[in-house]
ZANU-966244 format. One record per residue (C-alpha): residue number from 1; residue in one letter; x, y, z. Coordinates in Angstrom, 3 decimals. Layout:
ZANU-966244
<site NUM 'a' <X Y Z>>,
...
//
This chain:
ZANU-966244
<site 1 'm' <0.000 0.000 0.000>>,
<site 2 'g' <2.810 2.348 0.980>>,
<site 3 's' <4.641 1.505 -2.259>>,
<site 4 't' <1.532 2.332 -4.317>>,
<site 5 'n' <1.172 5.699 -2.586>>,
<site 6 't' <4.825 6.454 -3.285>>,
<site 7 'r' <4.406 5.656 -6.987>>,
<site 8 's' <1.258 7.813 -7.156>>,
<site 9 'a' <3.081 10.685 -5.462>>,
<site 10 'n' <5.981 10.364 -7.914>>,
<site 11 't' <3.576 10.325 -10.859>>,
<site 12 'r' <1.828 13.478 -9.585>>,
<site 13 's' <5.212 15.102 -8.984>>,
<site 14 'k' <6.341 14.447 -12.561>>,
<site 15 's' <3.054 15.596 -14.077>>,
<site 16 't' <3.095 18.851 -12.124>>,
<site 17 'q' <6.824 19.420 -12.549>>,
<site 18 'k' <7.540 22.813 -14.060>>,
<site 19 'k' <8.771 22.624 -17.640>>,
<site 20 'e' <12.238 23.884 -18.499>>,
<site 21 'k' <12.102 27.275 -20.221>>,
<site 22 'n' <14.451 27.820 -23.155>>,
<site 23 'f' <15.077 30.817 -25.372>>,
<site 24 'i' <16.344 30.950 -28.940>>,
<site 25 'g' <17.608 33.729 -31.178>>,
<site 26 'l' <17.348 32.990 -34.884>>,
<site 27 'd' <18.632 34.902 -37.906>>,
<site 28 'f' <16.929 33.448 -40.996>>,
<site 29 'g' <18.944 35.147 -43.726>>,
<site 30 't' <19.185 34.824 -47.501>>,
<site 31 's' <22.491 32.952 -47.405>>,
<site 32 'k' <22.730 31.529 -43.898>>,
<site 33 'v' <20.631 30.512 -40.905>>,
<site 34 'a' <22.229 31.334 -37.544>>,
<site 35 'i' <20.814 30.079 -34.240>>,
<site 36 't' <21.916 30.866 -30.679>>,
<site 37 't' <20.325 29.277 -27.599>>,
<site 38 's' <20.044 30.186 -23.927>>,
<site 39 'd' <21.863 26.965 -22.959>>,
<site 40 'g' <24.994 27.963 -24.881>>,
<site 41 'k' <24.507 26.200 -28.221>>,
<site 42 'k' <24.945 27.844 -31.593>>,
<site 43 'i' <24.816 26.742 -35.213>>,
<site 44 'i' <25.192 28.342 -38.603>>,
<site 45 'e' <23.979 26.635 -41.761>>,
<site 46 'q' <23.730 27.501 -45.453>>,
<site 47 'n' <20.169 28.437 -46.429>>,
<site 48 'v' <20.029 25.834 -49.189>>,
<site 49 'v' <17.794 22.784 -49.692>>,
<site 50 'g' <18.382 20.110 -52.339>>,
<site 51 'y' <16.271 17.261 -53.714>>,
<site 52 'p' <17.750 14.361 -55.765>>,
<site 53 'k' <17.266 14.897 -59.511>>,
<site 54 'd' <16.356 11.312 -60.297>>,
<site 55 'i' <16.324 7.731 -59.025>>,
<site 56 'v' <20.083 7.385 -59.557>>,
<site 57 's' <20.939 10.421 -57.411>>,
<site 58 'l' <18.432 9.272 -54.792>>,
<site 59 'k' <20.124 5.858 -54.592>>,
<site 60 'f' <23.608 7.440 -54.575>>,
<site 61 'l' <22.850 10.026 -51.888>>,
<site 62 'k' <20.573 7.743 -49.824>>,
<site 63 'k' <18.486 10.782 -48.811>>,
<site 64 'g' <15.290 12.303 -50.116>>,
<site 65 'v' <16.364 15.809 -49.137>>,
<site 66 'l' <19.685 17.445 -48.222>>,
<site 67 'y' <20.185 20.646 -46.246>>,
<site 68 'g' <22.833 23.346 -45.957>>,
<site 69 'e' <26.470 22.460 -46.573>>,
<site 70 'd' <25.468 18.914 -47.484>>,
<site 71 'a' <23.241 20.230 -50.271>>,
<site 72 'v' <25.948 22.614 -51.533>>,
<site 73 'k' <28.505 19.792 -51.589>>,
<site 74 'h' <26.296 17.555 -53.760>>,
<site 75 'r' <24.539 20.332 -55.734>>,
<site 76 'i' <25.325 18.842 -59.161>>,
<site 77 'a' <23.109 15.836 -58.371>>,
<site 78 'l' <20.328 17.934 -56.840>>,
<site 79 'n' <17.521 20.291 -57.688>>,
<site 80 'i' <18.508 23.229 -55.490>>,
<site 81 'i' <16.064 25.496 -53.695>>,
<site 82 'r' <17.043 28.715 -51.935>>,
<site 83 'p' <13.833 29.611 -50.079>>,
<site 84 'i' <14.890 33.167 -49.187>>,
<site 85 'e' <15.322 35.730 -51.953>>,
<site 86 's' <16.469 39.291 -51.232>>,
<site 87 'g' <15.817 38.638 -47.554>>,
<site 88 'v' <12.214 37.508 -48.161>>,
<site 89 'l' <10.759 34.013 -47.824>>,
<site 90 'k' <9.216 33.233 -51.212>>,
<site 91 'n' <5.464 32.766 -51.015>>,
<site 92 'n' <4.917 29.415 -52.694>>,
<site 93 'k' <4.333 25.908 -51.380>>,
<site 94 'e' <7.710 24.508 -52.474>>,
<site 95 'd' <9.832 27.225 -50.873>>,
<site 96 'i' <7.762 27.376 -47.684>>,
<site 97 's' <8.085 23.593 -47.300>>,
<site 98 'a' <11.852 23.792 -47.912>>,
<site 99 'a' <12.263 26.580 -45.345>>,
<site 100 'k' <10.297 24.625 -42.752>>,
<site 101 'g' <12.375 21.501 -43.377>>,
<site 102 'l' <15.607 23.483 -43.083>>,
<site 103 'l' <14.461 25.023 -39.799>>,
<site 104 'e' <13.595 21.586 -38.430>>,
<site 105 'h' <17.001 20.283 -39.575>>,
<site 106 'c' <18.826 23.107 -37.770>>,
<site 107 'l' <16.803 22.707 -34.572>>,
<site 108 's' <17.371 18.930 -34.518>>,
<site 109 's' <21.119 19.496 -34.689>>,
<site 110 'i' <20.986 21.499 -31.451>>,
<site 111 'h' <18.754 18.830 -29.847>>,
<site 112 'l' <15.799 21.084 -29.085>>,
<site 113 's' <13.464 19.253 -26.706>>,
<site 114 'k' <9.754 19.398 -27.569>>,
<site 115 'd' <8.953 18.662 -23.917>>,
<site 116 'd' <10.241 22.069 -22.792>>,
<site 117 'e' <8.827 25.550 -23.259>>,
<site 118 't' <10.826 27.318 -25.959>>,
<site 119 'y' <10.455 30.994 -26.863>>,
<site 120 'a' <12.087 32.390 -29.988>>,
<site 121 'i' <12.713 35.723 -31.643>>,
<site 122 'i' <13.533 35.651 -35.355>>,
<site 123 'g' <15.535 38.466 -36.908>>,
<site 124 'v' <14.225 39.621 -40.310>>,
<site 125 'p' <15.289 42.354 -42.776>>,
<site 126 'a' <14.582 45.908 -41.675>>,
<site 127 'q' <11.641 46.407 -44.022>>,
<site 128 'a' <10.406 42.834 -44.420>>,
<site 129 's' <6.793 42.724 -45.576>>,
<site 130 'v' <3.928 41.850 -43.268>>,
<site 131 'l' <3.247 38.764 -45.411>>,
<site 132 's' <6.851 37.549 -45.168>>,
<site 133 'k' <6.821 37.961 -41.383>>,
<site 134 'k' <3.492 36.136 -41.155>>,
<site 135 'i' <4.677 33.165 -43.224>>,
<site 136 'l' <7.898 32.852 -41.224>>,
<site 137 't' <5.966 33.032 -37.959>>,
<site 138 'e' <3.464 30.404 -39.106>>,
<site 139 'i' <6.093 27.813 -40.097>>,
<site 140 's' <7.882 28.383 -36.772>>,
<site 141 'k' <4.867 27.892 -34.492>>,
<site 142 'e' <5.177 24.106 -34.688>>,
<site 143 'f' <8.610 24.240 -33.045>>,
<site 144 'f' <8.233 26.962 -30.423>>,
<site 145 't' <5.902 27.743 -27.518>>,
<site 146 'g' <6.012 31.402 -28.474>>,
<site 147 'v' <7.604 33.194 -31.441>>,
<site 148 'm' <7.899 36.752 -32.702>>,
<site 149 'v' <9.920 38.586 -35.333>>,
<site 150 'a' <12.143 41.638 -34.900>>,
<site 151 's' <14.290 43.819 -37.135>>,
<site 152 'd' <17.640 42.088 -37.590>>,
<site 153 'p' <19.753 45.280 -37.394>>,
<site 154 'f' <17.923 46.224 -34.185>>,
<site 155 'c' <18.826 42.787 -32.788>>,
<site 156 'v' <22.475 43.561 -33.580>>,
<site 157 'a' <22.242 46.859 -31.669>>,
<site 158 'y' <20.588 45.042 -28.754>>,
<site 159 'e' <23.402 42.496 -28.615>>,
<site 160 'l' <26.029 45.259 -28.606>>,
<site 161 'g' <24.181 47.325 -26.002>>,
<site 162 'e' <24.209 50.254 -28.457>>,
<site 163 'l' <20.664 51.449 -27.910>>,
<site 164 'e' <21.032 55.222 -28.077>>,
<site 165 'n' <21.882 57.308 -31.149>>,
<site 166 't' <23.274 54.332 -33.071>>,
<site 167 'l' <23.055 53.567 -36.786>>,
<site 168 'i' <23.434 49.894 -37.689>>,
<site 169 'i' <24.323 48.810 -41.245>>,
<site 170 'd' <23.667 45.087 -41.563>>,
<site 171 'i' <25.029 43.742 -44.880>>,
<site 172 'g' <23.761 40.268 -45.662>>,
<site 173 'a' <23.544 38.282 -48.877>>,
<site 174 'g' <20.127 39.452 -50.069>>,
<site 175 't' <19.724 42.870 -48.442>>,
<site 176 't' <21.607 45.705 -46.824>>,
<site 177 'd' <19.569 46.986 -43.873>>,
<site 178 'l' <19.998 50.319 -42.105>>,
<site 179 'c' <18.412 51.006 -38.741>>,
<site 180 'r' <18.769 53.965 -36.410>>,
<site 181 'v' <18.308 53.110 -32.740>>,
<site 182 'h' <17.269 55.637 -30.123>>,
<site 183 'g' <16.213 53.781 -26.989>>,
<site 184 't' <12.966 52.277 -28.318>>,
<site 185 'l' <11.858 49.619 -30.761>>,
<site 186 'p' <12.408 51.100 -34.245>>,
<site 187 'e' <9.507 52.466 -36.267>>,
<site 188 's' <9.256 52.127 -40.056>>,
<site 189 'e' <10.794 55.574 -40.559>>,
<site 190 'd' <13.895 54.432 -38.632>>,
<site 191 'm' <14.730 51.716 -41.159>>,
<site 192 'l' <15.808 51.336 -44.763>>,
<site 193 's' <16.495 48.218 -46.816>>,
<site 194 'f' <17.792 47.630 -50.334>>,
<site 195 's' <18.955 44.703 -52.441>>,
<site 196 'k' <22.514 45.795 -53.235>>,
<site 197 'a' <24.281 43.399 -50.862>>,
<site 198 'g' <26.398 40.228 -50.979>>,
<site 199 'd' <24.550 38.529 -53.853>>,
<site 200 'f' <24.711 41.750 -55.867>>,
<site 201 'i' <28.513 41.801 -55.418>>,
<site 202 'd' <28.751 38.158 -56.558>>,
<site 203 'd' <26.615 38.728 -59.650>>,
<site 204 'n' <28.592 41.801 -60.681>>,
<site 205 'l' <31.916 40.006 -60.139>>,
<site 206 'i' <30.759 37.217 -62.472>>,
<site 207 'r' <29.713 39.797 -65.080>>,
<site 208 'l' <33.042 41.664 -64.972>>,
<site 209 'i' <35.251 38.563 -65.125>>,
<site 210 't' <33.333 36.860 -67.927>>,
<site 211 's' <33.290 40.080 -69.974>>,
<site 212 'n' <37.016 40.750 -69.429>>,
<site 213 'y' <38.219 37.183 -70.062>>,
<site 214 't' <36.730 35.527 -73.145>>,
<site 215 'n' <35.246 32.063 -72.628>>,
<site 216 's' <35.848 32.183 -68.875>>,
<site 217 'i' <33.430 30.282 -66.638>>,
<site 218 'v' <32.575 31.628 -63.181>>,
<site 219 't' <29.890 30.047 -60.999>>,
<site 220 'k' <27.982 31.691 -58.168>>,
<site 221 'e' <29.835 29.532 -55.632>>,
<site 222 'm' <33.226 30.615 -57.041>>,
<site 223 'a' <32.346 34.309 -56.895>>,
<site 224 'k' <31.040 33.981 -53.349>>,
<site 225 'r' <34.177 32.135 -52.231>>,
<site 226 'w' <36.523 34.722 -53.781>>,
<site 227 'k' <34.554 37.592 -52.260>>,
<site 228 'e' <34.656 36.044 -48.788>>,
<site 229 'q' <38.383 35.309 -49.051>>,
<site 230 'y' <39.715 38.399 -50.838>>,
<site 231 'g' <36.952 41.054 -50.890>>,
<site 232 'f' <38.173 44.602 -50.234>>,
<site 233 'm' <37.440 48.294 -50.732>>,
<site 234 'g' <39.800 51.217 -51.137>>,
<site 235 'n' <43.564 50.927 -51.496>>,
<site 236 'g' <46.403 49.081 -49.852>>,
<site 237 't' <45.560 45.407 -50.361>>,
<site 238 'd' <48.052 43.034 -51.995>>,
<site 239 'd' <47.312 41.703 -55.455>>,
<site 240 'f' <46.139 38.095 -55.697>>,
<site 241 't' <45.271 35.531 -58.343>>,
<site 242 'v' <42.617 32.838 -58.649>>,
<site 243 'e' <42.156 29.856 -60.920>>,
<site 244 'i' <39.472 30.529 -63.532>>,
<site 245 'p' <38.175 27.866 -65.922>>,
<site 246 'v' <38.584 29.035 -69.542>>,
<site 247 'd' <37.285 26.638 -72.204>>,
<site 248 't' <38.714 23.248 -71.238>>,
<site 249 's' <41.708 24.599 -69.295>>,
<site 250 't' <42.309 26.698 -66.179>>,
<site 251 'l' <44.179 29.995 -66.046>>,
<site 252 'e' <45.611 31.781 -63.006>>,
<site 253 'l' <44.425 35.360 -63.281>>,
<site 254 's' <44.314 38.500 -61.153>>,
<site 255 'i' <40.780 39.652 -60.334>>,
<site 256 'a' <41.698 42.352 -57.787>>,
<site 257 'k' <40.275 45.211 -59.846>>,
<site 258 'e' <37.053 43.368 -60.680>>,
<site 259 'l' <36.527 42.399 -57.037>>,
<site 260 'k' <37.303 45.868 -55.686>>,
<site 261 'd' <34.918 47.488 -58.177>>,
<site 262 's' <32.167 44.967 -57.376>>,
<site 263 'c' <32.459 45.451 -53.607>>,
<site 264 'e' <32.451 49.241 -53.869>>,
<site 265 'l' <29.256 49.268 -55.957>>,
<site 266 'i' <27.106 48.795 -52.839>>,
<site 267 'v' <28.513 51.895 -51.102>>,
<site 268 'p' <26.683 54.780 -52.883>>,
<site 269 'e' <23.299 53.445 -51.782>>,
<site 270 'i' <24.613 52.954 -48.239>>,
<site 271 'i' <25.788 56.597 -48.171>>,
<site 272 'n' <22.401 57.768 -49.462>>,
<site 273 'g' <20.673 55.704 -46.768>>,
<site 274 'i' <22.870 57.107 -44.014>>,
<site 275 's' <22.214 60.628 -45.292>>,
<site 276 't' <18.442 60.046 -45.288>>,
<site 277 'l' <18.339 58.638 -41.747>>,
<site 278 'i' <20.528 61.448 -40.408>>,
<site 279 's' <18.654 64.258 -42.180>>,
<site 280 't' <15.314 63.077 -40.760>>,
<site 281 'y' <16.669 62.670 -37.202>>,
<site 282 'd' <16.297 65.109 -34.314>>,
<site 283 'p' <18.830 67.898 -35.090>>,
<site 284 'd' <20.159 67.886 -31.508>>,
<site 285 'f' <21.350 64.277 -31.898>>,
<site 286 'r' <22.492 64.093 -35.523>>,
<site 287 'e' <26.195 64.387 -34.682>>,
<site 288 'd' <25.898 61.569 -32.143>>,
<site 289 'l' <24.230 59.369 -34.759>>,
<site 290 'k' <26.836 60.193 -37.424>>,
<site 291 'n' <29.638 59.268 -35.072>>,
<site 292 'n' <28.226 55.898 -34.030>>,
<site 293 'i' <27.767 53.913 -37.251>>,
<site 294 'i' <28.332 50.159 -36.901>>,
<site 295 'i' <28.585 47.595 -39.731>>,
<site 296 's' <27.513 43.993 -39.136>>,
<site 297 'g' <26.722 40.871 -41.161>>,
<site 298 'g' <28.888 39.060 -43.693>>,
<site 299 'g' <29.582 42.318 -45.523>>,
<site 300 's' <31.459 43.637 -42.483>>,
<site 301 'l' <34.253 41.160 -43.352>>,
<site 302 'i' <35.098 43.021 -46.582>>,
<site 303 'k' <38.539 44.461 -45.904>>,
<site 304 'g' <38.633 48.239 -45.534>>,
<site 305 'i' <34.870 48.699 -45.652>>,
<site 306 'd' <34.765 50.849 -42.493>>,
<site 307 's' <37.474 53.295 -43.580>>,
<site 308 'y' <36.132 53.448 -47.157>>,
<site 309 'i' <32.623 54.366 -45.992>>,
<site 310 'e' <34.119 56.937 -43.600>>,
<site 311 'e' <35.902 58.577 -46.541>>,
<site 312 'e' <32.713 58.635 -48.598>>,
<site 313 'l' <30.835 60.254 -45.693>>,
<site 314 's' <32.894 63.414 -46.200>>,
<site 315 'i' <30.143 64.615 -48.556>>,
<site 316 'i' <27.803 64.952 -45.549>>,
<site 317 'g' <30.386 66.256 -43.085>>,
<site 318 'g' <32.066 62.994 -42.053>>,
<site 319 'g' <31.246 60.304 -39.526>>,
<site 320 'n' <32.724 57.501 -37.452>>,
<site 321 'v' <32.310 53.913 -38.702>>,
<site 322 's' <33.236 50.687 -36.907>>,
<site 323 'i' <32.552 47.003 -37.470>>,
<site 324 'v' <31.251 44.241 -35.212>>,
<site 325 'k' <34.414 42.602 -33.913>>,
<site 326 'n' <33.228 39.209 -32.670>>,
<site 327 'd' <31.144 36.679 -34.603>>,
<site 328 'p' <29.570 39.067 -37.157>>,
<site 329 'f' <27.498 36.172 -38.556>>,
<site 330 'y' <26.031 35.539 -35.085>>,
<site 331 'a' <25.450 39.154 -34.021>>,
<site 332 'g' <21.798 39.102 -35.143>>,
<site 333 's' <20.915 35.750 -33.554>>,
<site 334 'k' <22.726 36.649 -30.316>>,
<site 335 'g' <20.815 39.918 -30.123>>,
<site 336 'a' <17.525 38.146 -30.839>>,
<site 337 'l' <18.314 35.677 -28.035>>,
<site 338 'k' <19.136 38.479 -25.617>>,
<site 339 'l' <15.905 40.281 -26.511>>,
<site 340 'a' <13.872 37.084 -26.059>>,
<site 341 'm' <15.389 36.476 -22.615>>,
<site 342 'd' <14.676 40.070 -21.562>>,
<site 343 'm' <11.012 39.937 -22.581>>,
<site 344 'p' <8.681 39.804 -19.515>>,
<site 345 'd' <6.754 36.551 -18.999>>,
<site 346 'd' <3.498 38.486 -19.350>>,
<site 347 'y' <4.475 39.491 -22.858>>,
<site 348 'w' <4.932 35.892 -23.993>>,
<site 349 'k' <1.615 34.942 -22.353>>,
<site 350 'q' <-0.194 37.724 -24.229>>,
<site 351 'l' <1.505 36.676 -27.458>>,
<site 352 'n' <0.288 33.111 -27.059>>,
//
């Protein structure tokens, strides 16, 4: 009898035991998905999904779908889907399904427990549409107890603790996002977004090389790799060469000029954006804003980008530009995590 009572008490104890509460920050970008968790885990994955082209590739790969780096590695045997375009989740069944599968793949790799309460904030481009936010929220609800979206550049500012008179420039693959931060959640007039970003640099680099070197072949993956390894703005970098397929052979050629020109093409629109956000700011705080400009995202790794933009800012009276020093690819997800953890419990209850 005593043993039965003990078992009953244990059963009641387990059933009434308070669930573990977890928080997640997620940056669902055009090129990469970055996730940071409250229990110290983090992952970054290519935003690519691949399906075998035929029965032979299915038998060879032994998988019906491949995600991230695995999909990129075997891309020749796959039909590739990139569900995010210019920072926006494409609104069709195939891309939505691919994005959901990729999210599930990433969450399984960090061993997210469905038995616990998990609250997530997802960073999105500064001017993401209401529809894009809604779709992303809907596909995430299956995995999280509560979920909301927030401006990705604001998440970066939140991570850095730069919440007053700060201008964040977040350069991703699909979009460059500008956001001025002044102690509150940003309004629409505080943000700008445009498509001249990492993918634009890659596409222009391909165009310049193939037009300058007859019969040369440059793939998107090649251009992206060269940009990430050698990309620079301004002067002072050493010359370098890369191997470029030309007809049936390979030539070692210098692409320094083509790469420099391609990288610098995104700057005029950035300068115009900075000028707009400063000119529409409270006059008493414009100098503070101009002198606290921070670059984040993959674009912050382009050598010399901070000093080059500073030089170009001379047309509006100068400014001070710095870059995110640690983990620029994780700055958005870390800020989203920090924001999620700082949200009051009542807020999550109201959201649910």
